[in-house]
C-alpha positions as a LaTeX table, in Angstrom:
\begin{tabular}{lrrr}
\hline
Residue & $x$ (\AA) & $y$ (\AA) & $z$ (\AA) \\
\hline
Met1 & $-2.11$ & 26.47 & $-5.95$ \\
Val2 & 1.51 & 26.87 & $-7.01$ \\
Val3 & 2.68 & 26.76 & $-3.39$ \\
Glu4 & 0.75 & 23.50 & $-2.79$ \\
Gln5 & 2.26 & 21.94 & $-5.90$ \\
Phe6 & 5.82 & 22.66 & $-4.82$ \\
Ala7 & 5.09 & 21.59 & $-1.25$ \\
Thr8 & 4.45 & 18.02 & $-2.45$ \\
Met9 & 7.57 & 17.73 & $-4.61$ \\
Leu10 & 10.35 & 15.40 & $-3.51$ \\
Ser11 & 13.99 & 16.37 & $-3.44$ \\
His12 & 16.15 & 14.69 & $-6.06$ \\
Asn13 & 17.88 & 12.42 & $-3.54$ \\
Tyr14 & 14.60 & 11.39 & $-1.85$ \\
Arg15 & 12.97 & 10.62 & $-5.22$ \\
Ile16 & 15.94 & 8.51 & $-6.38$ \\
Lys17 & 16.02 & 6.56 & $-3.09$ \\
Leu18 & 12.25 & 5.99 & $-3.15$ \\
Glu19 & 12.29 & 4.89 & $-6.79$ \\
Glu20 & 15.05 & 2.39 & $-5.97$ \\
Ile21 & 12.97 & 1.00 & $-3.06$ \\
Cys22 & 9.87 & 0.79 & $-5.28$ \\
Ser23 & 11.90 & $-0.95$ & $-7.98$ \\
Arg24 & 13.04 & $-3.58$ & $-5.47$ \\
Ile25 & 9.43 & $-4.04$ & $-4.31$ \\
Val26 & 8.24 & $-4.61$ & $-7.88$ \\
Lys27 & 11.09 & $-7.07$ & $-8.62$ \\
Gly28 & 10.36 & $-9.00$ & $-5.42$ \\
Glu29 & 13.80 & $-8.28$ & $-4.02$ \\
Glu30 & 14.52 & $-7.84$ & $-0.34$ \\
Val31 & 13.88 & $-4.37$ & 1.10 \\
Ser32 & 15.34 & $-3.63$ & 4.51 \\
Leu33 & 13.07 & $-2.71$ & 7.38 \\
Gly34 & 14.82 & 0.65 & 7.67 \\
Asp35 & 14.11 & 1.45 & 4.03 \\
Met36 & 10.46 & 0.45 & 4.35 \\
Val37 & 10.02 & 2.55 & 7.49 \\
Trp38 & 11.63 & 5.50 & 5.72 \\
Ala39 & 9.41 & 5.05 & 2.64 \\
Glu40 & 6.23 & 4.72 & 4.73 \\
Lys41 & 7.05 & 7.85 & 6.74 \\
Leu42 & 7.79 & 9.77 & 3.56 \\
Ala43 & 4.56 & 8.52 & 1.98 \\
Ala44 & 2.57 & 9.58 & 5.04 \\
His45 & 3.71 & 13.18 & 4.52 \\
Asn46 & 4.10 & 13.43 & 0.75 \\
Gln47 & 1.42 & 12.65 & $-1.85$ \\
His48 & 3.89 & 11.97 & $-4.66$ \\
Ala49 & 5.81 & 9.46 & $-2.52$ \\
Ala50 & 2.55 & 7.79 & $-1.49$ \\
Arg51 & 1.53 & 7.45 & $-5.15$ \\
Leu52 & 4.86 & 5.85 & $-6.11$ \\
Leu53 & 4.59 & 3.36 & $-3.25$ \\
Arg54 & 0.95 & 2.48 & $-4.11$ \\
Gln55 & 1.88 & 1.95 & $-7.77$ \\
Ala56 & 4.71 & $-0.39$ & $-6.81$ \\
Arg57 & 2.42 & $-2.39$ & $-4.54$ \\
Arg58 & $-0.29$ & $-2.60$ & $-7.21$ \\
Ser59 & 2.32 & $-3.96$ & $-9.64$ \\
Val60 & 3.14 & $-6.71$ & $-7.14$ \\
Asp61 & $-0.54$ & $-7.43$ & $-6.45$ \\
Thr62 & $-1.17$ & $-7.80$ & $-10.20$ \\
Pro63 & 1.74 & $-9.91$ & $-11.51$ \\
Asp64 & 0.10 & $-10.43$ & $-14.91$ \\
Met65 & $-0.10$ & $-6.66$ & $-15.55$ \\
Val66 & 1.08 & $-5.88$ & $-19.07$ \\
Glu67 & 2.11 & $-2.46$ & $-20.29$ \\
Gly68 & $-0.86$ & $-0.91$ & $-22.08$ \\
Asp69 & $-3.59$ & $-3.09$ & $-20.56$ \\
Leu70 & $-6.39$ & $-1.82$ & $-18.31$ \\
Asp71 & $-4.58$ & $-2.73$ & $-15.08$ \\
Asp72 & $-1.52$ & $-0.79$ & $-16.19$ \\
Phe73 & $-3.71$ & 2.17 & $-17.19$ \\
Met74 & $-5.45$ & 2.16 & $-13.81$ \\
Asn75 & $-2.10$ & 1.90 & $-12.03$ \\
Gln76 & $-0.65$ & 4.83 & $-13.97$ \\
Leu77 & $-3.69$ & 6.91 & $-12.99$ \\
Asp78 & $-3.26$ & 5.75 & $-9.38$ \\
Leu79 & $-6.81$ & 4.40 & $-9.24$ \\
Gly80 & $-7.90$ & 1.52 & $-7.05$ \\
Gly81 & $-6.74$ & 0.22 & $-3.74$ \\
Thr82 & $-3.82$ & $-1.92$ & $-2.72$ \\
Gly83 & $-3.64$ & $-5.07$ & $-0.63$ \\
Ser84 & $-6.67$ & $-5.81$ & 1.52 \\
Glu85 & $-8.16$ & $-2.44$ & 0.56 \\
Ala86 & $-8.45$ & $-3.64$ & $-3.05$ \\
Arg87 & $-10.30$ & $-6.76$ & $-1.86$ \\
Gly88 & $-12.78$ & $-4.66$ & 0.13 \\
Val89 & $-11.46$ & $-5.53$ & 3.59 \\
Arg90 & $-11.59$ & $-2.55$ & 5.91 \\
Gly91 & $-9.26$ & $-1.85$ & 8.78 \\
Phe92 & $-10.04$ & $-1.81$ & 12.48 \\
Glu93 & $-11.47$ & 1.40 & 13.88 \\
Ser94 & $-11.06$ & 0.55 & 17.55 \\
Pro95 & $-9.56$ & $-2.08$ & 19.85 \\
Ser96 & $-13.03$ & $-3.56$ & 20.33 \\
Asp97 & $-13.24$ & $-4.18$ & 16.55 \\
Leu98 & $-10.01$ & $-6.16$ & 16.79 \\
Tyr99 & $-11.39$ & $-8.10$ & 19.75 \\
Asp100 & $-14.62$ & $-8.84$ & 17.87 \\
Trp101 & $-12.60$ & $-10.10$ & 14.89 \\
Phe102 & $-10.89$ & $-12.82$ & 16.95 \\
Lys103 & $-13.52$ & $-13.72$ & 19.54 \\
Arg104 & $-15.25$ & $-17.07$ & 19.37 \\
Asp105 & $-18.68$ & $-17.22$ & 17.77 \\
Gly106 & $-20.24$ & $-18.67$ & 20.87 \\
Glu107 & $-19.41$ & $-20.32$ & 24.14 \\
Asp108 & $-20.58$ & $-23.75$ & 22.98 \\
Thr109 & $-18.54$ & $-23.89$ & 19.77 \\
Asp110 & $-14.85$ & $-24.63$ & 19.31 \\
Glu111 & $-14.57$ & $-22.93$ & 15.92 \\
Trp112 & $-12.84$ & $-19.62$ & 15.52 \\
Arg113 & $-14.49$ & $-16.97$ & 13.44 \\
Arg114 & $-13.12$ & $-17.04$ & 9.91 \\
Arg115 & $-12.89$ & $-14.01$ & 7.65 \\
Asp116 & $-12.15$ & $-14.27$ & 3.94 \\
\hline
\end{tabular}
């Protein structure tokens, strides 16, 4: 258990850099593509980094979040999804799912399938 706990810790420099990126995300400031790629790669391999990134995104998704309210409490506990996941939209599991998403409903109709 102790080994697992230390395996997920971030170095001081990585944590500072990630916190700065998350701060810019929350403030709505520009984040470079290189920084976002770095943060996503770090989050893919480190649970603590992933949690910080999710919390920043939840703060952006909920602009009326106030310190001490239920949304803030849920965000601090890292509960709930972010982005389309929070709205119940699932991702694509295969290329055919992507094709089915965009295909026309029928040959005789000109309307594209619409997903909300």
